[in-house]
PyMOL Python script that loads the backbone (N, CA, C, O; Angstrom):
from pymol import cmd

cmd.read_pdbstr("""\
ATOM      1  N   MET A   1      38.425-112.612  61.615  1.00  0.00           N
ATOM      2  CA  MET A   1      38.538-112.206  60.222  1.00  0.00           C
ATOM      3  C   MET A   1      38.445-113.434  59.295  1.00  0.00           C
ATOM      4  O   MET A   1      37.817-113.383  58.237  1.00  0.00           O
ATOM      5  N   LEU A   2      39.087-114.541  59.721  1.00  0.00           N
ATOM      6  CA  LEU A   2      38.999-115.761  58.923  1.00  0.00           C
ATOM      7  C   LEU A   2      37.564-116.240  58.795  1.00  0.00           C
ATOM      8  O   LEU A   2      37.105-116.591  57.708  1.00  0.00           O
ATOM      9  N   ARG A   3      36.873-116.249  59.907  1.00  0.00           N
ATOM     10  CA  ARG A   3      35.482-116.719  59.909  1.00  0.00           C
ATOM     11  C   ARG A   3      34.628-115.873  58.961  1.00  0.00           C
ATOM     12  O   ARG A   3      33.799-116.409  58.224  1.00  0.00           O
ATOM     13  N   GLU A   4      34.827-114.572  58.981  1.00  0.00           N
ATOM     14  CA  GLU A   4      34.033-113.669  58.137  1.00  0.00           C
ATOM     15  C   GLU A   4      34.313-113.876  56.649  1.00  0.00           C
ATOM     16  O   GLU A   4      33.434-113.659  55.814  1.00  0.00           O
ATOM     17  N   ASN A   5      35.531-114.293  56.319  1.00  0.00           N
ATOM     18  CA  ASN A   5      35.938-114.415  54.923  1.00  0.00           C
ATOM     19  C   ASN A   5      36.130-115.852  54.470  1.00  0.00           C
ATOM     20  O   ASN A   5      36.690-116.103  53.403  1.00  0.00           O
ATOM     21  N   TRP A   6      35.668-116.790  55.274  1.00  0.00           N
ATOM     22  CA  TRP A   6      35.933-118.206  55.008  1.00  0.00           C
ATOM     23  C   TRP A   6      35.468-118.650  53.628  1.00  0.00           C
ATOM     24  O   TRP A   6      36.217-119.331  52.928  1.00  0.00           O
ATOM     25  N   ASP A   7      34.278-118.293  53.221  1.00  0.00           N
ATOM     26  CA  ASP A   7      33.782-118.711  51.903  1.00  0.00           C
ATOM     27  C   ASP A   7      34.664-118.175  50.784  1.00  0.00           C
ATOM     28  O   ASP A   7      34.958-118.893  49.827  1.00  0.00           O
ATOM     29  N   ALA A   8      35.082-116.941  50.892  1.00  0.00           N
ATOM     30  CA  ALA A   8      35.952-116.354  49.867  1.00  0.00           C
ATOM     31  C   ALA A   8      37.324-117.032  49.860  1.00  0.00           C
ATOM     32  O   ALA A   8      37.911-117.224  48.796  1.00  0.00           O
ATOM     33  N   ILE A   9      37.835-117.393  51.026  1.00  0.00           N
ATOM     34  CA  ILE A   9      39.124-118.087  51.118  1.00  0.00           C
ATOM     35  C   ILE A   9      39.018-119.448  50.431  1.00  0.00           C
ATOM     36  O   ILE A   9      39.879-119.812  49.630  1.00  0.00           O
ATOM     37  N   CYS A  10      37.968-120.191  50.744  1.00  0.00           N
ATOM     38  CA  CYS A  10      37.772-121.515  50.135  1.00  0.00           C
ATOM     39  C   CYS A  10      37.667-121.404  48.618  1.00  0.00           C
ATOM     40  O   CYS A  10      38.269-122.193  47.890  1.00  0.00           O
ATOM     41  N   THR A  11      36.919-120.447  48.156  1.00  0.00           N
ATOM     42  CA  THR A  11      36.764-120.251  46.713  1.00  0.00           C
ATOM     43  C   THR A  11      38.102-119.896  46.074  1.00  0.00           C
ATOM     44  O   THR A  11      38.452-120.443  45.028  1.00  0.00           O
ATOM     45  N   ALA A  12      38.845-118.993  46.688  1.00  0.00           N
ATOM     46  CA  ALA A  12      40.135-118.583  46.133  1.00  0.00           C
ATOM     47  C   ALA A  12      41.105-119.755  46.059  1.00  0.00           C
ATOM     48  O   ALA A  12      41.790-119.931  45.051  1.00  0.00           O
ATOM     49  N   VAL A  13      41.168-120.544  47.103  1.00  0.00           N
ATOM     50  CA  VAL A  13      42.076-121.694  47.100  1.00  0.00           C
ATOM     51  C   VAL A  13      41.691-122.670  46.008  1.00  0.00           C
ATOM     52  O   VAL A  13      42.552-123.130  45.258  1.00  0.00           O
ATOM     53  N   ARG A  14      40.436-122.989  45.908  1.00  0.00           N
ATOM     54  CA  ARG A  14      39.986-123.970  44.906  1.00  0.00           C
ATOM     55  C   ARG A  14      40.127-123.453  43.474  1.00  0.00           C
ATOM     56  O   ARG A  14      40.449-124.226  42.571  1.00  0.00           O
ATOM     57  N   GLU A  15      39.894-122.177  43.259  1.00  0.00           N
ATOM     58  CA  GLU A  15      39.887-121.637  41.898  1.00  0.00           C
ATOM     59  C   GLU A  15      41.223-121.051  41.458  1.00  0.00           C
ATOM     60  O   GLU A  15      41.526-121.042  40.265  1.00  0.00           O
ATOM     61  N   GLU A  16      42.021-120.566  42.392  1.00  0.00           N
ATOM     62  CA  GLU A  16      43.239-119.842  42.021  1.00  0.00           C
ATOM     63  C   GLU A  16      44.507-120.693  42.044  1.00  0.00           C
ATOM     64  O   GLU A  16      45.475-120.381  41.351  1.00  0.00           O
ATOM     65  N   MET A  17      44.506-121.759  42.834  1.00  0.00           N
ATOM     66  CA  MET A  17      45.706-122.581  42.913  1.00  0.00           C
ATOM     67  C   MET A  17      45.940-123.294  41.595  1.00  0.00           C
ATOM     68  O   MET A  17      45.008-123.853  41.018  1.00  0.00           O
ATOM     69  N   PRO A  18      47.182-123.281  41.111  1.00  0.00           N
ATOM     70  CA  PRO A  18      47.455-124.031  39.881  1.00  0.00           C
ATOM     71  C   PRO A  18      47.346-125.530  40.141  1.00  0.00           C
ATOM     72  O   PRO A  18      47.521-125.989  41.270  1.00  0.00           O
ATOM     73  N   ASP A  19      47.055-126.286  39.085  1.00  0.00           N
ATOM     74  CA  ASP A  19      47.006-127.737  39.242  1.00  0.00           C
ATOM     75  C   ASP A  19      48.433-128.245  39.481  1.00  0.00           C
ATOM     76  O   ASP A  19      49.391-127.514  39.228  1.00  0.00           O
ATOM     77  N   PRO A  20      48.590-129.473  39.959  1.00  0.00           N
ATOM     78  CA  PRO A  20      49.933-129.978  40.308  1.00  0.00           C
ATOM     79  C   PRO A  20      50.938-129.900  39.166  1.00  0.00           C
ATOM     80  O   PRO A  20      52.101-129.565  39.393  1.00  0.00           O
ATOM     81  N   GLN A  21      50.513-130.201  37.948  1.00  0.00           N
ATOM     82  CA  GLN A  21      51.442-130.150  36.810  1.00  0.00           C
ATOM     83  C   GLN A  21      51.902-128.717  36.537  1.00  0.00           C
ATOM     84  O   GLN A  21      53.080-128.490  36.264  1.00  0.00           O
ATOM     85  N   ALA A  22      51.001-127.767  36.607  1.00  0.00           N
ATOM     86  CA  ALA A  22      51.368-126.366  36.381  1.00  0.00           C
ATOM     87  C   ALA A  22      52.290-125.871  37.495  1.00  0.00           C
ATOM     88  O   ALA A  22      53.239-125.131  37.236  1.00  0.00           O
ATOM     89  N   LEU A  23      52.012-126.276  38.717  1.00  0.00           N
ATOM     90  CA  LEU A  23      52.854-125.875  39.837  1.00  0.00           C
ATOM     91  C   LEU A  23      54.259-126.448  39.691  1.00  0.00           C
ATOM     92  O   LEU A  23      55.247-125.748  39.914  1.00  0.00           O
ATOM     93  N   GLU A  24      54.348-127.726  39.316  1.00  0.00           N
ATOM     94  CA  GLU A  24      55.666-128.336  39.110  1.00  0.00           C
ATOM     95  C   GLU A  24      56.415-127.626  37.992  1.00  0.00           C
ATOM     96  O   GLU A  24      57.619-127.394  38.103  1.00  0.00           O
ATOM     97  N   SER A  25      55.719-127.280  36.921  1.00  0.00           N
ATOM     98  CA  SER A  25      56.343-126.554  35.820  1.00  0.00           C
ATOM     99  C   SER A  25      56.902-125.211  36.274  1.00  0.00           C
ATOM    100  O   SER A  25      58.006-124.827  35.887  1.00  0.00           O
ATOM    101  N   LEU A  26      56.139-124.501  37.094  1.00  0.00           N
ATOM    102  CA  LEU A  26      56.611-123.215  37.618  1.00  0.00           C
ATOM    103  C   LEU A  26      57.849-123.393  38.497  1.00  0.00           C
ATOM    104  O   LEU A  26      58.799-122.615  38.413  1.00  0.00           O
ATOM    105  N   LEU A  27      57.827-124.422  39.337  1.00  0.00           N
ATOM    106  CA  LEU A  27      58.980-124.690  40.203  1.00  0.00           C
ATOM    107  C   LEU A  27      60.219-125.028  39.379  1.00  0.00           C
ATOM    108  O   LEU A  27      61.313-124.548  39.675  1.00  0.00           O
ATOM    109  N   LEU A  28      60.051-125.848  38.351  1.00  0.00           N
ATOM    110  CA  LEU A  28      61.177-126.209  37.498  1.00  0.00           C
ATOM    111  C   LEU A  28      61.735-124.987  36.768  1.00  0.00           C
ATOM    112  O   LEU A  28      62.950-124.826  36.656  1.00  0.00           O
ATOM    113  N   ARG A  29      60.848-124.136  36.277  1.00  0.00           N
ATOM    114  CA  ARG A  29      61.294-122.905  35.600  1.00  0.00           C
ATOM    115  C   ARG A  29      62.079-122.012  36.541  1.00  0.00           C
ATOM    116  O   ARG A  29      62.989-121.302  36.112  1.00  0.00           O
ATOM    117  N   ALA A  30      61.732-122.042  37.826  1.00  0.00           N
ATOM    118  CA  ALA A  30      62.428-121.221  38.815  1.00  0.00           C
ATOM    119  C   ALA A  30      63.707-121.887  39.312  1.00  0.00           C
ATOM    120  O   ALA A  30      64.457-121.292  40.086  1.00  0.00           O
ATOM    121  N   GLY A  31      63.960-123.116  38.873  1.00  0.00           N
ATOM    122  CA  GLY A  31      65.160-123.824  39.301  1.00  0.00           C
ATOM    123  C   GLY A  31      65.019-124.453  40.679  1.00  0.00           C
ATOM    124  O   GLY A  31      66.021-124.784  41.314  1.00  0.00           O
ATOM    125  N   ALA A  32      63.794-124.621  41.146  1.00  0.00           N
ATOM    126  CA  ALA A  32      63.561-125.193  42.471  1.00  0.00           C
ATOM    127  C   ALA A  32      63.541-126.722  42.396  1.00  0.00           C
ATOM    128  O   ALA A  32      63.235-127.301  41.354  1.00  0.00           O
ATOM    129  N   ALA A  33      63.868-127.351  43.500  1.00  0.00           N
ATOM    130  CA  ALA A  33      63.794-128.807  43.591  1.00  0.00           C
ATOM    131  C   ALA A  33      62.333-129.236  43.580  1.00  0.00           C
ATOM    132  O   ALA A  33      61.465-128.545  44.115  1.00  0.00           O
ATOM    133  N   THR A  34      62.075-130.383  42.965  1.00  0.00           N
ATOM    134  CA  THR A  34      60.703-130.893  42.918  1.00  0.00           C
ATOM    135  C   THR A  34      60.602-132.327  43.441  1.00  0.00           C
ATOM    136  O   THR A  34      59.512-132.899  43.480  1.00  0.00           O
ATOM    137  N   THR A  35      61.734-132.907  43.842  1.00  0.00           N
ATOM    138  CA  THR A  35      61.722-134.251  44.406  1.00  0.00           C
ATOM    139  C   THR A  35      62.547-134.270  45.694  1.00  0.00           C
ATOM    140  O   THR A  35      63.405-133.416  45.917  1.00  0.00           O
ATOM    141  N   LEU A  36      62.265-135.259  46.525  1.00  0.00           N
ATOM    142  CA  LEU A  36      63.038-135.411  47.755  1.00  0.00           C
ATOM    143  C   LEU A  36      64.492-135.753  47.463  1.00  0.00           C
ATOM    144  O   LEU A  36      65.387-135.317  48.188  1.00  0.00           O
ATOM    145  N   ASP A  37      64.739-136.532  46.406  1.00  0.00           N
ATOM    146  CA  ASP A  37      66.116-136.875  46.039  1.00  0.00           C
ATOM    147  C   ASP A  37      66.954-135.634  45.756  1.00  0.00           C
ATOM    148  O   ASP A  37      68.141-135.583  46.078  1.00  0.00           O
ATOM    149  N   GLU A  38      66.321-134.639  45.152  1.00  0.00           N
ATOM    150  CA  GLU A  38      67.055-133.416  44.800  1.00  0.00           C
ATOM    151  C   GLU A  38      67.516-132.631  46.028  1.00  0.00           C
ATOM    152  O   GLU A  38      68.430-131.812  45.935  1.00  0.00           O
ATOM    153  N   ILE A  39      66.889-132.877  47.167  1.00  0.00           N
ATOM    154  CA  ILE A  39      67.298-132.170  48.392  1.00  0.00           C
ATOM    155  C   ILE A  39      67.855-133.141  49.430  1.00  0.00           C
ATOM    156  O   ILE A  39      67.988-132.797  50.605  1.00  0.00           O
ATOM    157  N   ALA A  40      68.182-134.372  48.982  1.00  0.00           N
ATOM    158  CA  ALA A  40      68.815-135.395  49.818  1.00  0.00           C
ATOM    159  C   ALA A  40      68.048-135.656  51.116  1.00  0.00           C
ATOM    160  O   ALA A  40      68.628-135.664  52.201  1.00  0.00           O
ATOM    161  N   VAL A  41      66.733-135.870  50.989  1.00  0.00           N
ATOM    162  CA  VAL A  41      65.875-136.155  52.132  1.00  0.00           C
ATOM    163  C   VAL A  41      65.254-137.532  51.925  1.00  0.00           C
ATOM    164  O   VAL A  41      64.769-137.840  50.837  1.00  0.00           O
ATOM    165  N   SER A  42      65.269-138.361  52.970  1.00  0.00           N
ATOM    166  CA  SER A  42      64.678-139.699  52.882  1.00  0.00           C
ATOM    167  C   SER A  42      63.161-139.580  52.741  1.00  0.00           C
ATOM    168  O   SER A  42      62.580-138.578  53.159  1.00  0.00           O
ATOM    169  N   PRO A  43      62.519-140.581  52.160  1.00  0.00           N
ATOM    170  CA  PRO A  43      61.058-140.557  52.052  1.00  0.00           C
ATOM    171  C   PRO A  43      60.366-140.416  53.414  1.00  0.00           C
ATOM    172  O   PRO A  43      59.365-139.709  53.530  1.00  0.00           O
ATOM    173  N   GLU A  44      60.893-141.080  54.432  1.00  0.00           N
ATOM    174  CA  GLU A  44      60.269-141.006  55.758  1.00  0.00           C
ATOM    175  C   GLU A  44      60.347-139.596  56.336  1.00  0.00           C
ATOM    176  O   GLU A  44      59.365-139.090  56.879  1.00  0.00           O
ATOM    177  N   LEU A  45      61.508-138.965  56.222  1.00  0.00           N
ATOM    178  CA  LEU A  45      61.645-137.590  56.715  1.00  0.00           C
ATOM    179  C   LEU A  45      60.814-136.632  55.869  1.00  0.00           C
ATOM    180  O   LEU A  45      60.230-135.680  56.387  1.00  0.00           O
ATOM    181  N   GLY A  46      60.765-136.891  54.564  1.00  0.00           N
ATOM    182  CA  GLY A  46      59.941-136.059  53.687  1.00  0.00           C
ATOM    183  C   GLY A  46      58.473-136.137  54.066  1.00  0.00           C
ATOM    184  O   GLY A  46      57.777-135.121  54.075  1.00  0.00           O
ATOM    185  N   LEU A  47      57.996-137.339  54.381  1.00  0.00           N
ATOM    186  CA  LEU A  47      56.608-137.514  54.790  1.00  0.00           C
ATOM    187  C   LEU A  47      56.333-136.744  56.078  1.00  0.00           C
ATOM    188  O   LEU A  47      55.329-136.039  56.177  1.00  0.00           O
ATOM    189  N   ALA A  48      57.208-136.875  57.053  1.00  0.00           N
ATOM    190  CA  ALA A  48      57.021-136.148  58.318  1.00  0.00           C
ATOM    191  C   ALA A  48      57.020-134.637  58.063  1.00  0.00           C
ATOM    192  O   ALA A  48      56.207-133.910  58.633  1.00  0.00           O
ATOM    193  N   GLY A  49      57.918-134.178  57.221  1.00  0.00           N
ATOM    194  CA  GLY A  49      57.967-132.751  56.912  1.00  0.00           C
ATOM    195  C   GLY A  49      56.701-132.256  56.242  1.00  0.00           C
ATOM    196  O   GLY A  49      56.198-131.179  56.563  1.00  0.00           O
ATOM    197  N   LEU A  50      56.187-133.048  55.310  1.00  0.00           N
ATOM    198  CA  LEU A  50      54.957-132.662  54.624  1.00  0.00           C
ATOM    199  C   LEU A  50      53.763-132.641  55.570  1.00  0.00           C
ATOM    200  O   LEU A  50      52.905-131.763  55.480  1.00  0.00           O
ATOM    201  N   GLN A  51      53.712-133.599  56.464  1.00  0.00           N
ATOM    202  CA  GLN A  51      52.581-133.681  57.389  1.00  0.00           C
ATOM    203  C   GLN A  51      52.589-132.556  58.410  1.00  0.00           C
ATOM    204  O   GLN A  51      51.526-132.096  58.827  1.00  0.00           O
ATOM    205  N   TYR A  52      53.765-132.106  58.821  1.00  0.00           N
ATOM    206  CA  TYR A  52      53.844-131.171  59.940  1.00  0.00           C
ATOM    207  C   TYR A  52      54.393-129.788  59.590  1.00  0.00           C
ATOM    208  O   TYR A  52      54.446-128.922  60.463  1.00  0.00           O
ATOM    209  N   HIS A  53      54.802-129.557  58.347  1.00  0.00           N
ATOM    210  CA  HIS A  53      55.435-128.272  58.029  1.00  0.00           C
ATOM    211  C   HIS A  53      54.511-127.072  58.231  1.00  0.00           C
ATOM    212  O   HIS A  53      54.988-125.964  58.476  1.00  0.00           O
ATOM    213  N   GLY A  54      53.241-127.271  58.136  1.00  0.00           N
ATOM    214  CA  GLY A  54      52.305-126.159  58.326  1.00  0.00           C
ATOM    215  C   GLY A  54      52.257-125.645  59.758  1.00  0.00           C
ATOM    216  O   GLY A  54      51.714-124.572  60.023  1.00  0.00           O
ATOM    217  N   TYR A  55      52.827-126.413  60.676  1.00  0.00           N
ATOM    218  CA  TYR A  55      52.780-126.034  62.084  1.00  0.00           C
ATOM    219  C   TYR A  55      54.148-125.643  62.635  1.00  0.00           C
ATOM    220  O   TYR A  55      54.287-125.424  63.838  1.00  0.00           O
ATOM    221  N   MET A  56      55.151-125.553  61.780  1.00  0.00           N
ATOM    222  CA  MET A  56      56.514-125.274  62.244  1.00  0.00           C
ATOM    223  C   MET A  56      56.797-123.792  62.441  1.00  0.00           C
ATOM    224  O   MET A  56      57.786-123.432  63.078  1.00  0.00           O
ATOM    225  N   ARG A  57      55.976-122.963  61.925  1.00  0.00           N
ATOM    226  CA  ARG A  57      56.126-121.515  62.118  1.00  0.00           C
ATOM    227  C   ARG A  57      54.805-120.966  62.604  1.00  0.00           C
ATOM    228  O   ARG A  57      53.748-121.559  62.388  1.00  0.00           O
ATOM    229  N   HIS A  58      54.880-119.837  63.257  1.00  0.00           N
ATOM    230  CA  HIS A  58      53.671-119.216  63.787  1.00  0.00           C
ATOM    231  C   HIS A  58      53.041-118.335  62.705  1.00  0.00           C
ATOM    232  O   HIS A  58      53.010-117.108  62.809  1.00  0.00           O
ATOM    233  N   ARG A  59      52.541-119.009  61.660  1.00  0.00           N
ATOM    234  CA  ARG A  59      51.901-118.315  60.539  1.00  0.00           C
ATOM    235  C   ARG A  59      50.706-119.126  60.083  1.00  0.00           C
ATOM    236  O   ARG A  59      50.651-120.341  60.275  1.00  0.00           O
ATOM    237  N   LEU A  60      49.769-118.455  59.488  1.00  0.00           N
ATOM    238  CA  LEU A  60      48.642-119.157  58.886  1.00  0.00           C
ATOM    239  C   LEU A  60      48.948-119.308  57.407  1.00  0.00           C
ATOM    240  O   LEU A  60      48.915-118.334  56.654  1.00  0.00           O
ATOM    241  N   THR A  61      49.241-120.516  57.000  1.00  0.00           N
ATOM    242  CA  THR A  61      49.607-120.794  55.617  1.00  0.00           C
ATOM    243  C   THR A  61      48.600-121.751  55.003  1.00  0.00           C
ATOM    244  O   THR A  61      47.719-122.269  55.688  1.00  0.00           O
ATOM    245  N   LEU A  62      48.739-121.975  53.723  1.00  0.00           N
ATOM    246  CA  LEU A  62      47.875-122.932  53.042  1.00  0.00           C
ATOM    247  C   LEU A  62      48.026-124.312  53.682  1.00  0.00           C
ATOM    248  O   LEU A  62      47.052-125.060  53.771  1.00  0.00           O
ATOM    249  N   ALA A  63      49.222-124.650  54.124  1.00  0.00           N
ATOM    250  CA  ALA A  63      49.435-125.952  54.765  1.00  0.00           C
ATOM    251  C   ALA A  63      48.572-126.105  56.014  1.00  0.00           C
ATOM    252  O   ALA A  63      48.105-127.206  56.309  1.00  0.00           O
ATOM    253  N   ARG A  64      48.359-125.040  56.735  1.00  0.00           N
ATOM    254  CA  ARG A  64      47.481-125.107  57.907  1.00  0.00           C
ATOM    255  C   ARG A  64      46.013-125.115  57.504  1.00  0.00           C
ATOM    256  O   ARG A  64      45.178-125.682  58.208  1.00  0.00           O
ATOM    257  N   LEU A  65      45.695-124.492  56.378  1.00  0.00           N
ATOM    258  CA  LEU A  65      44.304-124.432  55.933  1.00  0.00           C
ATOM    259  C   LEU A  65      43.824-125.726  55.283  1.00  0.00           C
ATOM    260  O   LEU A  65      42.624-126.003  55.290  1.00  0.00           O
ATOM    261  N   LEU A  66      44.736-126.530  54.717  1.00  0.00           N
ATOM    262  CA  LEU A  66      44.322-127.733  54.002  1.00  0.00           C
ATOM    263  C   LEU A  66      43.393-128.630  54.814  1.00  0.00           C
ATOM    264  O   LEU A  66      42.348-129.028  54.302  1.00  0.00           O
ATOM    265  N   PRO A  67      43.734-128.967  56.072  1.00  0.00           N
ATOM    266  CA  PRO A  67      42.789-129.796  56.837  1.00  0.00           C
ATOM    267  C   PRO A  67      41.457-129.094  57.093  1.00  0.00           C
ATOM    268  O   PRO A  67      40.407-129.736  57.104  1.00  0.00           O
ATOM    269  N   MET A  68      41.497-127.789  57.297  1.00  0.00           N
ATOM    270  CA  MET A  68      40.259-127.044  57.540  1.00  0.00           C
ATOM    271  C   MET A  68      39.375-127.032  56.299  1.00  0.00           C
ATOM    272  O   MET A  68      38.148-127.007  56.394  1.00  0.00           O
ATOM    273  N   LEU A  69      40.018-127.050  55.131  1.00  0.00           N
ATOM    274  CA  LEU A  69      39.289-127.061  53.866  1.00  0.00           C
ATOM    275  C   LEU A  69      38.862-128.477  53.486  1.00  0.00           C
ATOM    276  O   LEU A  69      38.211-128.696  52.465  1.00  0.00           O
ATOM    277  N   ARG A  70      39.241-129.422  54.325  1.00  0.00           N
ATOM    278  CA  ARG A  70      38.956-130.838  54.093  1.00  0.00           C
ATOM    279  C   ARG A  70      39.553-131.318  52.768  1.00  0.00           C
ATOM    280  O   ARG A  70      38.956-132.126  52.056  1.00  0.00           O
ATOM    281  N   CYS A  71      40.737-130.802  52.456  1.00  0.00           N
ATOM    282  CA  CYS A  71      41.453-131.233  51.260  1.00  0.00           C
ATOM    283  C   CYS A  71      42.208-132.514  51.585  1.00  0.00           C
ATOM    284  O   CYS A  71      43.013-132.551  52.515  1.00  0.00           O
ATOM    285  N   ARG A  72      41.947-133.544  50.828  1.00  0.00           N
ATOM    286  CA  ARG A  72      42.672-134.793  51.028  1.00  0.00           C
ATOM    287  C   ARG A  72      44.003-134.673  50.312  1.00  0.00           C
ATOM    288  O   ARG A  72      44.048-134.435  49.105  1.00  0.00           O
ATOM    289  N   THR A  73      45.060-134.834  51.036  1.00  0.00           N
ATOM    290  CA  THR A  73      46.397-134.719  50.473  1.00  0.00           C
ATOM    291  C   THR A  73      47.147-136.012  50.722  1.00  0.00           C
ATOM    292  O   THR A  73      47.339-136.409  51.871  1.00  0.00           O
ATOM    293  N   ASP A  74      47.570-136.669  49.659  1.00  0.00           N
ATOM    294  CA  ASP A  74      48.275-137.936  49.791  1.00  0.00           C
ATOM    295  C   ASP A  74      49.769-137.679  49.891  1.00  0.00           C
ATOM    296  O   ASP A  74      50.503-137.826  48.914  1.00  0.00           O
ATOM    297  N   PHE A  75      50.214-137.293  51.080  1.00  0.00           N
ATOM    298  CA  PHE A  75      51.624-137.020  51.303  1.00  0.00           C
ATOM    299  C   PHE A  75      52.464-138.284  51.138  1.00  0.00           C
ATOM    300  O   PHE A  75      53.616-138.205  50.713  1.00  0.00           O
ATOM    301  N   ARG A  76      51.905-139.449  51.469  1.00  0.00           N
ATOM    302  CA  ARG A  76      52.666-140.695  51.352  1.00  0.00           C
ATOM    303  C   ARG A  76      53.077-140.942  49.902  1.00  0.00           C
ATOM    304  O   ARG A  76      54.208-141.353  49.641  1.00  0.00           O
ATOM    305  N   ALA A  77      52.171-140.694  48.963  1.00  0.00           N
ATOM    306  CA  ALA A  77      52.489-140.898  47.555  1.00  0.00           C
ATOM    307  C   ALA A  77      53.547-139.898  47.101  1.00  0.00           C
ATOM    308  O   ALA A  77      54.468-140.255  46.367  1.00  0.00           O
ATOM    309  N   TRP A  78      53.416-138.660  47.532  1.00  0.00           N
ATOM    310  CA  TRP A  78      54.388-137.630  47.131  1.00  0.00           C
ATOM    311  C   TRP A  78      55.763-137.952  47.678  1.00  0.00           C
ATOM    312  O   TRP A  78      56.767-137.701  47.012  1.00  0.00           O
ATOM    313  N   ALA A  79      55.827-138.504  48.884  1.00  0.00           N
ATOM    314  CA  ALA A  79      57.112-138.842  49.497  1.00  0.00           C
ATOM    315  C   ALA A  79      57.664-140.162  48.956  1.00  0.00           C
ATOM    316  O   ALA A  79      58.757-140.581  49.338  1.00  0.00           O
ATOM    317  N   GLY A  80      56.907-140.819  48.063  1.00  0.00           N
ATOM    318  CA  GLY A  80      57.372-142.074  47.486  1.00  0.00           C
ATOM    319  C   GLY A  80      57.134-143.271  48.399  1.00  0.00           C
ATOM    320  O   GLY A  80      57.827-144.282  48.279  1.00  0.00           O
ATOM    321  N   LEU A  81      56.178-143.175  49.298  1.00  0.00           N
ATOM    322  CA  LEU A  81      55.898-144.247  50.259  1.00  0.00           C
ATOM    323  C   LEU A  81      54.566-144.937  50.013  1.00  0.00           C
ATOM    324  O   LEU A  81      54.081-145.648  50.893  1.00  0.00           O
ATOM    325  N   SER A  82      53.965-144.752  48.857  1.00  0.00           N
ATOM    326  CA  SER A  82      52.637-145.346  48.630  1.00  0.00           C
ATOM    327  C   SER A  82      52.705-146.823  48.385  1.00  0.00           C
ATOM    328  O   SER A  82      51.674-147.463  48.179  1.00  0.00           O
TER     329      SER A  82
END
""", "prot")
cmd.dss("prot")
cmd.show_as("cartoon", "prot")
cmd.util.cbc("prot")
cmd.orient("prot")
């Protein structure tokens, strides 16, 4: 099913996902944490979590699709390790 709909999935991800600033704004409005400090996680653990969280559950999520979509994600910068 993924193979049959791959082009539509890629288009939806690229066109429908909010930009980082809009996403952060939505998270803040919902009262969600947006930094590692807010959840008392070290930068190193945060980096490991970001790199591997897509594989921690038996689900197909955007985190698992990012490498397939060839999306470059700078997890080191987000974790404060750049």
